[in-house]
N, C-alpha and C positions, 0 to 999 in steps of 0.2 A: 503494498499499501503506499500512497507516496506520502513525505511527511506532514504534506499542507495542513489534516487536521490536528494535530498535535502542536505544530509550530502554532496554529491561530488557538486553539485554547490558553498553549503556554503564554500567549505573547498579551490577553485577554488579562491574564494574572498579572502579569508583570504591571500591566497599565492599572491592576485598583493596587496594587502594593505601591504604588507609587502613591498614592493618593493616601497614603498613613505614614501619617509623620515616625517620625524615628524614635525609638525607645517604647513606639506601645504596641502592645503585644497585637499577631491577627488569630483569629481562632477559625475555628472552621466547624458549622451544622454538620454532625455525621450524625445519619437518622443508619449507616449499615447498608442502605440502596446502593445500586449501577454511580448514579450519579455525583452523591456527595464522596460516596470511595474512591470516587478518579477525582472526586477537586480534592479533598484530599494529599492523594499521591502527589498532583503534581503540583499542590500546594507547596507541599515537602520542598523538593526539588527547587521552587523558583523564590522561595524564602532562606533555605538553606544558600544558594548560590547568592543571594544580598547579604546574608549575614543578618538576615531576621527573624524575630521570637516568634515561633506560630503552637498552637494548642487546637487540641480539640474537644468539644462538647456535644453527648450524646443526649439527649431526653428519651427517657423509659417512660411510654406513657402508661403502660401496663393494659391496655385496652384491648389486647389480643394476645395469645399462644405462644405466636412468633417473636415476642419481644425481645426474653430472655435471650433466643439466638441471635437478636440484631445486634443485642449489646457485649454479647459472648465475641460474635464478628469484628464490631467494632473497636474493642478491647485488644483482640489481636493483630488488627491491622494498626492500629495507634504503637503496639509495641513490636511488632517490624519496622515500621519506620521514625522509631525513638520520638513520637511527638507524646504529651504530656494529654493525657486525656483525664476529662471531666464527667461525670456521669450521675444526671441531677433525674431521680423520679420526680411525673409532679401526678397528683390528683386530677383528673377530668372530672370536670361537673357538667353534665351537659345537661341540669336542667336550665330550660327557655330559649338550650339552640341546638344543631343541629352538631353529631360526632365530631363532623371536620371543624366547624367553625369551634368548639368549645377545645379540642385537640389542641389545636390552631395558635387559642389566647393560653392555656398551657402551658406550653413551649416558649411561645416567647413572654411570658413574666420568668421565666425559666432561663431564659438568656440573661434579662436586664437584672436580674437577681445576681445572676453569676461573673458577669464580664464586669468588668473594672469599668473603671469612667475614661474615656479615651480612646478605649480599643475600639478593634473594626471586628466585625463578626460577618466571613464570609456562607454566603447562602448560594447552593446550585442550581436555581432554577434556571431554565432556557427556554429558548423563542418555544417551546411546543407549550412549557406549561404557560406562558405569557397568552398563547392564547384562548389556552381556554379558559383562561383567568377575565380576559376579555367577555368572551362568549357567554362565562357565568355569570358577570355583571351588566351584560346585556341583560339578560333573561331576567336579574330582578330588579327590572326596570329601573340601574343607576343611573346618577347624574354624573359628568365630565367625568368628576375626582376616583369615581369608581370605576367609571369605563380608561380612565386612564394606569389602572391592572395593579403589575409592580413597578415600584419605581425602581431604573438601577442603583439609585443611593439614598438612604434615609436617613436624618438623625432622631435618634428617638433616647431619650433618658440617659442622656451621658454618652451614648455609643454611638456605631456607626454600623446601620445593614450595610451589605455591599453585597449588589449580585451580578458577579463578574462575566457568570456566561448569557447573561438575556439576550445578548444577540446569534449566541449560539444555540444549531439547530442538535433534536435528539439523537439522529443516526451520528452526528460527527461524535458526542460522547461516546456510544455505543461502541464505534471504529477505533474508539482511540484506547478502549479498556480492552476489547479485544486484539492488538495489538500489541497492548503493556501486558496480556492475560492476568487480567484483574479478576477476583472473586469477589462477590458479591452478594447480599443475600433478596431476594425475592420476594416481596411484599405478598403474603397471599389476597389483603382485602384491595389490592388492587384489582383483581377483576369483577370487584362484587360492585354491578353495573345498579344496584338500589340508590350506591352513592354520586351524587349528582355527578362531581368532575369525571370520574370511572362512567358514566350512561356516555358523559360527552366523548371522554379519551375513546371508546373502546367503540361507541352505535350510532357518532353525529358525526363527527369531525373523518371520519374513514369515508364518508358517504359526501360529504363535502368538497374533501381531497380529490374523491372521484372527479370528479365536476369540475373545478377549481384548483388546479394541485398546488398552486400557489398561496393556499387559502391561510397558511401557517404565519408566512412571513407579512401578507397582508393587514390579519388579525395585531400582530403585534406593531404595525406601523400605525395601524388607528390607535394604541394602544398610546404609541409616541404621540400622537399627535394630540390627543387626550391630556395626556400630562402635560407637552405645552402649554394650551388652552387653560387647564386647571393654573400654573405657573403664572399665564400674566394674569387669569382672572382673580389670581390670591395676592397681586400687587395693587391691585386697585379696590381691591376688598379692606383691604389693610390699612390702608388712604382712608379710606370711609369711613371705616371702625374708631379711626381717631376721632376724627370729625364728630362719629355721635357719642364717643365716648362719655361718659357719666360716671363712672368709679369702676375701681373691680369687678369687674364680672357683668357689669350692666350700660347698658343705653338707655339716651334720652328718645322716648317711646313716642314723641309728640314728634319729634323729626323723622323719626324710623319709619313710622304711620303717612309720610309725605312721599315716601317712596314709592316707586311702582312696587306692585304684588312680587313680580320680578325674583327684583333690587332686596326687598325683606327678605324673601325665602334664604339666600345667598346670606345677608346679612348677618341674618343669625343665625345661620349653619355654621358661616366661620366664627361666630363669635363662642359657640360650643367648643367650637376643635379649638379654638386661643387657649379655650379653659380645661381643654384635655379632657371634654364630657362627649358623650355619643348624643349623635343629631337627630333629633325629633322625627319620627317617621309622616312622611305624607297628612295624614289626618291629624295629628297633633299640631305638627306645624299650623294648616292653615286654622286650625280653631285659637289655637295662640294670635295670630296675626286678626282674627278676627276681633279680635276686644282689645286690640293697642288703642281703639279711642274711649274704651273705660273713664268711667267715673274717676278724677283725681285720688279724691277716698276711697275707689272701689282696689279690694284685693285680691287677684285672680291669679288662681294656680292651675297651670298645666303640666300635669305629669306624664315622662316616658320609662323603660325599664334605663335606670341608672341616672338620669336627670329628672330637673322639673326646670320650669322660668314661671315667673311670678312679675306679676306687674301691681306698684305700686308708686303712687304720689306719682306719675308718667315717667316711670322708669320703667326700665325692662331688667330683670333679671336672670340670669339661668346660676343653677345651681348642681350641687351633687346633691342625690336625694337621700333624704335621711328617715332613721326608721321612726316611730312614736317614743317618746320618754317612756321608761319605763316608772312604776312608783317608787320615787328613791328619798329616803329624809335619812339623816346620820345625826348622830353626836361628835360632838369633835372640840378638844379642846385648844384650839388656835394657835399650835407650835406642832402635832405631828402632821407631817406632808399628807395630805388628802388626796385619795384618786375619788372620780367620778365617773359614769356612766359617759360622761363625753371627754374623759382624761382625768389628768393632774390638777387639781383645783391651783397649784404655779403661786397660793399667797397664804403668810402666813400673817399673824399679830406678831407684836414687836415684844423680846423678852420682857420687857417691863411691862407690860399690858395683858400678859396672860392672863387670867380669869379665873377665878376661882366658882366661878358659877360657871357651869358644862355649856356648848352652846350648840343650836340647833342648825346644819346645816339642810337644805331642801332646795328645792325649786322656784321661781317663783310660784306663789300661788295668785298673786291681783289681792288687791285692797294693803299692800305695804306701806307703812312710812320711815321714813329717815329723816335724821336730825342731821345738817351739814352744817358745817364752819361757814360763818355768817351768813347764813338762806334760812335758817331756823328749820321747822316741822316741815317737809314734801312730803307729798304724795308720787312716789317711786311710778305711777302709771305716767303722768305729766310729766316729768323727770325724762321717760323713755320718750313722748312725745315731743320733748323740746328739742332732742336730742337727736330726732329723725332715727330712731333705733328702726328697722323692720319690723311688722306685726309678730312676723317668721321667727324671729330671733328673739322678742323678749320673752317665750315660750320656753325657752332651751338657757337662759340667765341662773346663777345662782345665789342664793340669800343665805346672808349670817345671819341668825336670829340669836340676840339676844333676851331671853326673859320672852315677852311681844313686842321688841323693838329690833327693826332692823340698823346694824352696823357695816354692813359691805354689802354691796352689787358686784358680783362677779361674772364675768364671759367667760369661762375655761378656755384653754388652758391659761393662757398669761393678761388678759383684759381685767383690771379694776376699773370699773366705773365708777361707784361712789360709795366713800366710808362714811361715816357717821362723826360727828365732831368728836375728840378728843381721843378717836382711837386710829391707829396707824400701822396698816399694813405693808407688811415688803415683802418683795419677791424671791422666792425659792431660789437656792443658786443652781 
């Protein structure tokens, strides 16, 4: 066989290596299948020639009986190549989503938890995978970002995800693996056409290729065009979000309401992505946008899995979904570090003010009154209104009570809102 495929794959790895700053580790996501075994084998050569550090990570999802075989093969390959291997066992929670999506989420969570900040992870997806991903996104009715499929490079949570072979064909990988007499494990679930990607791979794409032989290249090109369009849109959107910015995670709802509906959709989705939150499904998004003109004193809440949006005082907030507060009340000596259901309290009374009387710590119930320095007795409800604390945050405040008197109001874990006259709270170190 001519050496071109081997040279091309090595060249793509050299290009990828040039994007990783010296002193940072390169990792290969090693599943034990053909693609990743070949990636690790050639990465060993390329990184060795460049004197660069290389490591491998294998994620054991424990979803099939063959999982042990994949792990053993990965160990054997890394021992042969003298590449350090990290094995991570993950629990896949398929509640609310399919097996493929849940496994992917667990896998990426493990990558982020294992790699150090600044490291680069090489993934073995190729052009055929990109074509499948584009089609899956189109069949789900995805927008431009979804149709962009898998990016060549992405920065996420301090690490770089890189797909060096995204322009290479599967047949090229197979040809090089054969020349190198490479061994790998075949995943038995890859033939299970009950899984969406497998049905596309084995039933749909062969028919498409029969009529359009260059279909994989065309679909991958469409994904590249969508990616470029998404990048340009993002540049415009980020500027417009800055114009609408009303504080962390919120926008001017009145100004947003003056935009066209397509721009509203784009801006809300972009705000969610900016905050690291899942974007709302179409129907939930339309419900939210229909209420942008709600009265200023109205409290609107629209929820979807993993996130929620609220409208209050003509501002739109996007927030992480929160669980209802449990019933909670504890006694406290004012000194001992105190855990709340929302995290550590983060404050204590000064030693000189330790009270002989036990304090009571609980959620704000309503009706509390606090005696403030130079302001006298003030109703906590009025103070919260004056401070423009959103209603949903008022429910999650901790009050420190001495007998029937409120002596402190804290937003766990770090924010002290008010302390009573003659009382001094100090932050825990």
